[in-house]
GUMARMI-683309 format. One record per residue: x, y, z of N, C-alpha, C in turn; residue in one letter. Coordinates in steps of 0.001 Angstrom, whole numbers, plus 500000, padded with zeros to 6 digits. Example, Ala and Ser with C-alpha at 12.3 -4.5 7.8 and 13.67 -1.06 7.14 Angstrom:
2
513190494310507800512300495500507800513200496700507800A
512850497750507080513670498940507140512900500030507870S
end
This chain:
349
080292195168259195079000194636258738079154193238258177M
080120193107257262080346191772256660080804190777257704H
081608191272258664082097190366259712080946189892260566R
079992190738260878078825190347261690077974189331260972S
077811189484259647077024188516258871077707187144258853L
079037187120258773079760185846258744079610185102260050S
079706185859261175079561185226262486078158184661262639I
077150185421262164075756184975262257075535183706261441L
076138183646260269075976182473259403076580181228260044L
077757181387260682078407180247261345077555179728262486I
076966180674263252076124180277264382074887179527263913M
074314179951262780073130179260262245073468177836261786L
074617177663261124075025176326260658075300175392261824L
075920175943262885076193175120264053074914174683264729A
073928175589264746072641175245265359071937174153264578A
072024174235263246071372173200262424072053171855262594C
073382171849262673074123170587262812073931169951264142G
073689170710265179073547170132266507072332169278266652G
071410169339265725070200168516265833070325167157265215G
071409166942264478071570165634263832072294164665264762E
071936163407264660072606162365265441074009162137264907E
074935162028265814076316161709265433076424160206265189K
076832159818263959076920158403263599078354157918263772R
078519156688264301079831156044264448079883154797263575E
081072154516263034081247153300262235081159152083263139R
080438151024262707080330149824263551081681149135263715P
081841148422264819083081147677265066083240146570264033A
084480146280263617084697145215262623084167143868263126P
083649143072262189083122141744262503084214140718262231L
084572139919263229085668138961263079085233137586263596V
086035136585263229085870135223263747087066134929264646V
086815134337265792087892134031266732087970132543267015T
089048132139267618089237130750268011090250130665269128G
090205129574269870091125129384270989092417128737270506A
093529129182271058094829128593270731094911127201271354V
095242126198270535095315124807271022096565124140270471A
096871122958271009098047122211270573097736121385269328E
098784121137268559098688120326267345099987119547267195H
099893118373266593101082117562266386101845118049265150Q
103090118458265360103941118922264265105149118003264130F
105798118099262990107048117377262749107826118127261680A
109139118001261738109975118596260693109906117701259463D
109565118290258338109392117511257106110436117895256063R
110894116865255351111813117079254234111314116250253057Y
111209116892251896110715116214250696111871116041249725V
112051114810249265113118114496248311112523113748247128A
113300113649246073112897112903244883113765111662244796V
113123110496244689113860109244244642113531108417243416G
114354107427243153114167106506242039113726105147242571N
112689104605241969112188103295242372113012102198241699A
113424101215242505114174100065241993113509098780242455N
113682097730241676113146096429242058113870095906243287A
113166095101244071113803094483245238114963093601244795N
114738092816243755115790092015243116115552092072241620E
116603092226240844116481092280239382117735091701238758Q
117531090831237766118677090207237120118375090023235639V
119411090202234830119317089935233405119802088501233168S
118883087625232806119215086217232572119791086091231164V
121016085571231062121715085525229778122107084097229404R
122309083889228124122690082563227632124133082258228047A
124387081099228645125760080753229057126620080237227905P
125971079798226825126708079239225685126067079740224399V
126788079561223301126242079887221980125494078675221451T
124202078859221229123377077723220801122046078228220259E
121296077359219626119983077678219067118889077441220109R
117897078338220154116782078213221100115773077215220539I
115428076221221337114434075229220914113074075414221597T
113054076099222755111775076314223449111886077506224379R
110780078265224486110682079373225433109566079064226421L
109809079403227705108835079052228743108178080246229408G
108132081396228727107485082562229327106847083419228243F
105930084274228649105292085228227750105600086640228225T
105302087616227389105635089010227694105062089460229027D
105953089960229915105524090554231175104875089596232153G
105038088283231947104361087301232799105074087154234143A
104332086633235106104907086324236423105443084907236379Y
106692084712236786107308083388236788107757083060238204V
107771081775238506108213081315239814109673080881239767K
110283080880240933111683080477241017111854079060240468R
112842078869239590113111077561238996112336077292237727G
111380078159237376110611077944236153111510078098234939Q
111337077198233958112165077229232750111799078429231888T
112822079233231562112606080386230686112935080054229234L
113979079254229021114373078889227657115159077582227675A
115059076848226588115830075612226411116624075758225120V
117936075512225213118804075569224034119030074160223493L
119397074096222228119641072796221587120708072025222368A
120459070718222580121345069915223411121498068483222907Q
121325068299221587121427066949221023122801066340221224G
123851067077220904125214066555221049125536066296222514Q
125094067173223384125370067018224807124628065804225387E
123439065560224869122687064390225338123417063096224959T
123950063064223745124700061877223299125973061710224127A
126634062830224416127865062754225216127559062253226619S
126394062673227159126010062223228494125758060718228497L
125077060223227482124790058787227420126086057988227336A
127040058474226537128316057774226395129088057795227720S
129100058954228399129830059065229659129184058191230732A
127883058117230740127208057279231726127511055795231484Q
127595055393230203127930054000229879129352053661230349A
130296054556230118131669054318230569131737054268232098R
130941055087232736130943055097234199130405053787234744A
129355053244234101128808051959234566129827050835234354R
130497050861233206131502049828232932132651049903233931E
133075051111234255134177051274235201133745050817236594A
132508051045236974132011050615238278131953049086238347E
131533048465237243131468047000237222132868046392237324Q
133806046982236587135180046487236635135772046670238027Q
135436047786238691135920048035240045135365046982240997L
134125046615240807133532045597241674134236044257241524G
134581043878240288135256042592240068136637042601240709R
137376043687240563138722043756241144138644043738242668I
137651044380243235137505044347244690137268042919245176Q
136476042152244418136213040768244819137496039932244708E
138270040128243604139515039398243441140528039780244525L
140536041058244857141473041498245889141127040905247233Q
139818040707247490139389040103248748139852038644248825R
139902037956247662140349036558247639141867036436247562R
142514037560247347143978037531247281144520037397245891G
143694037552244835144141037388243438144400038720242740F
144228039860243424144470041181242820145272042018243805A
146186042784243223147046043618244071146335044909244465T
146873045540245482146328046841245899146511047894244814N
147578047795244067147843048782243017146775048725241934A
146399047508241526145357047385240495144019047892241008S
143732047671242314142480048163242894142468049696242904L
143615050263243293143686051727243321143540052314241919D
144139051663240944144069052161239573142631052137239051S
141920051051239324140538050952238844139620051904239607Q
139904052130240884139117053096241659139223054485241043T
140453054834240620140659056141239995139949056231238656A
139975055124237884139300055122236592137783055269236756L
137229054638237771135788054732238008135406056150238433A
136230056765239274135961058134239707136015059101238526A
136982058892237625137099059753236449135887059589235536A
135411058355235398134236058115234547133000058795235131A
132846058739236455131706059422237082131798060936236887R
133014061475236973133196062918236772132854063325235343A
133219062472234374132872062767232974131356062786232787D
130677061863233463129219061813233335128584063064233959A
129133063499235109128590064713235736128849065941234851R
130008065981234213130315067103233338129361067155232154E
129067066004231595128125065962230473126732066402230924A
126356065999232140125054066415232669125011067915232909G
126127068487233401126175069931233634126090070697232321A
126680070148231273126615070790229966125175070873229474S
124401069837229754122972069877229394122244070896230271I
122605070930231569121959071880232475122185073324232052G
123361073617231470123641074974231006122707075384229878D
122107074435229232121230074731228105119751074773228504R
119490074637229799118132074832230334118212076033231274V
117660077149230860117795078426231578116545078654232412I
116719078815233746115601078927234676115600080276235383S
114442080627235943114315081882236711115021081724238050A
115908082652238417116639082522239684115777082828240901P
114685083566240712113744083869241788112407084232241155F
111384084311241967110045084638241458109963086122241141S
109261086457240067109103087849239679108485087958238296G
108520089173237770107953089437236446109080089493235420Y
108817088879234254109811088898233183109555090086232268V
110599090499231582110503091626230654109782091200229379S
109558092159228512108977091842227207109940090954226425L
109384089977225717110219089011224996110758089619223712R
112076089493223527112724090034222330113465088961221537R
113221087698221869113822086580221127112722085609220746I
113031084733219792112047083757219326112687082380219231S
111836081363219213112307079991219036112983079881217676V
114144079226217642114900079075216406116050080052216280G
116014081116217061117110082085217005118353081505217658A
119499081892217141120768081474217718121287082599218616V
121500082266219865122018083261220810123478082958221103V
124227084005221300125640083851221661125772083885223172S
126873083378223661127130083413225102127109084866225586A
126275085148226588126150086504227109124948087265226593G
124254086747225571123057087418225075121933087308226096D
121135088381226219120049088383227199118872087534226719E
118394086680227611117175085908227353115961086672227870I
116040087178229102114952087947229714115487088624230961A
114780089657231412115080090295232695113974089923233674T
114370089404234838113416089015235874113494090036237008V
112337090572237407112293091608238444111323091204239543S
111836091183240754110988090973241930110544092347242415D
109267092691242196108766094019242573107708093922243670I
107710092829244414106818092734245567107161093797246597G
108428094155246644108921095266247470109751096167246581T
109590097485246756110342098452245971111425099072246846I
112636099134246308113721099853246963113759101266246403K
113730102232247295113668103638246896114940104340247346L
115735104822246397116986105514246714116800107018246521D
117210107806247517117101109260247443118189109872248319F
118374111179248196119431111855248935118856112908249871T
119591113173250947119238114222251892120487115039252198I
120338116299252632121521117072253020122204116439254231P
123509116578254296124253115979255406123826116562256757E
123261117782256746122827118407257999121632117695258624T
120942116849257838119781116129258353120123114773258953M
121371114347258805121731112991259216121482112743260702L
121601113779261523121400113598262962119953113241263291A
119018113580262394117595113313262643117081112083261919N
117964111358261228117559110201260433118154108938261035I
117367107869261057117868106592261545117212105453260769K
117890104315260749117357103125260082116075102681260790V
115074102337260001113790101926260549112775103046260619G
113213104273260352112304105424260409111287105352259278Q
110053105800259550108962105739258571109078106866257554T
108763106538256296108694107551255240107383107360254484I
106947108389253782105799108276252884106250108674251488T
105565108162250475105959108430249094104731108558248212A
104867109372247166103803109543246181104427109526244791K
103709108884243858104153108825242469103184109612241600A
103703110229240549102861111036239670101762110202239021A
102011108908238841101008108053238213099792107830239114A
099990107954240430098895107742241388098866108913242374Y
098388110089241934098463111289242788097669111196244079P
096672110300244130095832110201245326096237109051246249D
097322108353245931097747107196246718099023107553247471V
099030107252248769100218107469249592100802106110249970I
102053105901249628102753104661249948103597104883251207F
103599103904252087104371104003253326105497102971253313S
106621103363253867107760102452253940108680102824255082G
109847102198255115110823102455256178112214102579255578R
113042103373256231114427103517255802115166102222256123I
115770101628255112116457100347255284117955100531255515Q
118549101531254859119997101708254979120371103154254698A
121483103572255280122047104903255058123464104724254543I
123753105302253394125096105192252822126104105794253803D
127134105047254192128100105577255165128998106673254604P
128951106905253286129824107897252662128981109069252162V
129375110290252519128703111504252060129378111991250785V
128561112384249812129091112911248564129801114244248836N
131082114318248556131865115512248904131532116693248000V
130947116446246845130620117534245926129271118158246261Q
128275117325246557126926117836246836126621117927248328T
127476117328249163127260117280250618125908116661250949R
125608115575250251124382114843250506124704113380250796T
123786112738251495123912111307251800122777110560251117A
123069109380250635122060108564249962121392107625250959T
120067107598250916119287106715251778118554105703250904L
118300104543251464117494103533250772116332103134251666R
115138103279251130113927102877251841113256101737251090A
112502100917251809111747099831251182110261100094251371T
109496099836250303108057100092250303107336098841249833I
106394098304250626105578097195250122104795097661248894P
104909096924247813104339097345246528103033096619246263N
101961097072246923100674096404246771100183096511245326R
099691095368244820099160095264243456100181095654242386N
101449095628242749102526095945241793102287097291241117A
101816098276241900101505099591241328102771100348240931M
103783100318241795105028101013241489105899100154240566L
106531100812239616107390100117238663108829100619238811K
109808099717238664111200100161238694111441101242237649P
112166102284238049112439103389237147111552104595237369G
110460104420238138109569105549238398110257106609239257M
109839107859239056110276108963239900109256109124241019L
109717109132242268108812109130243422109203110257244374V
108205110999244857108443112031245864108390111399247252N
109432111621248026109557111007249350109458112097250416V
108676111832251467108572112758252591109075112078253855T
110020112735254515110570112230255776110114113156256890I
109619112570257961109231113349259136110156112999260297E
110622114041260993111466113833262166111076114833263242S
111560114583264444111305115464265587109814115706265804N
109002114656265951107566114869266219107369115537267580P
106384116436267645106163117191268884104756117775268888R
104271118062270086103007118771270269103337120230270556A
102755121143269788103036122563269945101777123365269678A
101770124618270158100632125499269909100542125809268424L
099304125920267916099107126156266493098011127188266281A
098154127985265226097134128957264827096931128821263331V
095742129191262820095544129184261368096460130201260693P
096926129876259515097825130775258805097162132116258507E
095820132113258314095105133359258021095079134310259208L
095384133823260404095363134694261579096645135493261742S
097661135187260946098952135856261077099013137125260245L
099599138155260818099892139398260111101412139541260087V
101968139743258899103426139803258777103880141202258391R
104892141659259076105553142921258763107054142665258751E
107603142566257564109018142215257446109253140791257929G
110178140625258878110484139300259415109690138990260677D
108788139878261071108036139695262304106595139319262003T
106044138385262793104652137963262657103875138378263901S
102593138711263687101726139128264775100409138376264685F
099716138278265848098328137831265893097557138828266757V
096240138836266572095391139696267390094703138848268449Y
094943139206269720094327138524270854093141139357271332V
092011138709271616090818139397272097090846139416273624I
090751140636274197090777140746275660089357140747276214D
089237140956277529087928140897278191086994142001277735A
087520143090277191086699144207276736086369144107275250E
086585142938274679086318142704273254087149143640272374Q
088376143859272772089302144638271979090422143733271459K
090897144081270272091955143291269637093315143871269987A
094143143047270583095475143484270964096497142735270105K
097374143487269439098352142870268548099530142334269354R
099832141034269165100889140359269921101914139790268942I
103204140074269125104227139451268261104421137979268647P
104606137122267649104805135685267883105978135194267044V
106554134086267505107610133410266759107039132119266196K
107118131954264881106513130803264220107546129713263946T
107016128500263719107877127360263425107423126629262173G
107155125332262304106785124502261157105343124776260736A
104993124234259571103645124338259044103091122952258764R
101795122814258963101101121578258643099768121950258013D
099744121947256685098546122380255982098297123862256226G
097114124197256779096749125592257039097137126035258439A
097794125162259221098171125501260587099658125844260673L
099967126811261553101345127252261751101718127053263217V
102892126492263435103382126280264794103785127606265428E
103379127821266683103764129003267439104786128579268488I
106007129078268349107089128724269259107078129617270497V
106792130903270300106777131857271408105675132888271175E
105104133409272294104202134541272212102788134277272660G
102347133012272672100967132692273042100942131607274107L
099784131500274759099559130441275744098297129686275368T
098167128413275777096980127632275420095700128305275908P
094666128264275055093355128786275426093128130237275101G
094170130984274728093965132386274379093062132504273152Q
092192133502273161091278133731272052091916134701271072E
092067134250269838092700135084268812091748135245267637I
091988136275266834091214136495265617091735135561264540V
090843134723263983091236133782262930090794134232261547T
089787135105261482089331135662260202089010137128260412E
089442137946259461089143139368259538090280140219260047G
091517139714260082092637140482260636092974141709259797V
092635141681258494093003142812257634092230144074258011V
091129143924258741090307145085259104090679145663260457K
091667145078261132091937145437262520093144146343262677L
093132147034263807094286147792264274094427147518265757S
095585147778266296095845147472267698094896148270268600D
094180147552269469093253148184270409091864148413269872G
091584147980268628090266148213268035089210147339268697A
088004147917268879086858147172269381086361146265268264K
085942145039268583085498144099267561084166143483267945V
083502142963266934082318142134267129082678140720266688R
082284139731267455082677138337267203081488137560266696V
081700136819265609080678135900265131081279134503265048R
080407133514265061080859132135265015081347131782263613Q
082351130897263498082825130486262170081696129881261354P
081565130322260106080539129783259219079239130537259281G
079036131382260297077793132138260390077842133305259427A
076678133645258859076610134758257923076714136071258675A
077389137013258093077537138319258725076214139062258697A
075831139702259836074597140446259912074717141720259089A
073626142090258345073688143307257534073816144529258415P
074581145510257978074782146760258733073615147686258479T
073004148218259560071877149143259439072387150511259015K
071651151104258081072011152438257598070845153369257763T
071123154626258101070063155607258267069568156116256927G
068370156460256875067810156994255649067939158503255612R
end
């Protein structure tokens, strides 16, 4: 009896259920795109130190008192411009005396030459006076050079350092007067692993960024490669030159350098289209039946949001670029255009 009632109850429930519509979950909504080529390059980022194109510490050649300064703090000076003048009173007097002796010796030489021409002076006396005149001229030049040592000039055009001396101060031989820096071009020194040397050559383009100017990209070229590799770090030092527009870069700055090598055109996919399982990457390819097929790919370099595909895809293939987390191999999909709003899913009441 109880068994008959149970069978009857099951039959009634089945009859009631057969009248309801069977509902299926809608296919996932995804965005697709065609596989296309993109320009890639191998990139290496290093940290370098900015140096002036030319820099020299101008120092006093003698111990003397400063009588005049010809520059102001951080000013731009031209080659040959006077930076400082040291006291030269004694040297000026010595020069005047040496010049007077030189003139007297020249006059005496002229008289002996005339007498020798007439036969009244010997060759020995002429030679002796010639030597005396030459010595007097040398003394005058020495006195002039002594004065020149007390006029200190810029060896090349550039910016001078902040002034740390004043008029009236006594400087000793070797004391710094100012530092002159030519920063129209910046020399950038940085290191790379020795394994990269095969891809680096003189004249190659580099880009650089400084923390002080995060939105500015500086471009330059590799000027030299150190022929010696550091045996401890196994790195090689490179020197690049960068035109320093508006003197933005300063010697001593820390600069990030990017080197690009091995430029090439290769297939690329958005990084969001990749599914990773361990060391293997996959993408979903859409077939003619609007089904997603999972394909293993081999990836290479990255450029922003794009990833290089070395193996696994061909140009023009349609892949899922958004919505891969909702997919499984062989799943039916619905495709919408990038940026379009997803249509609301209809639900039964």
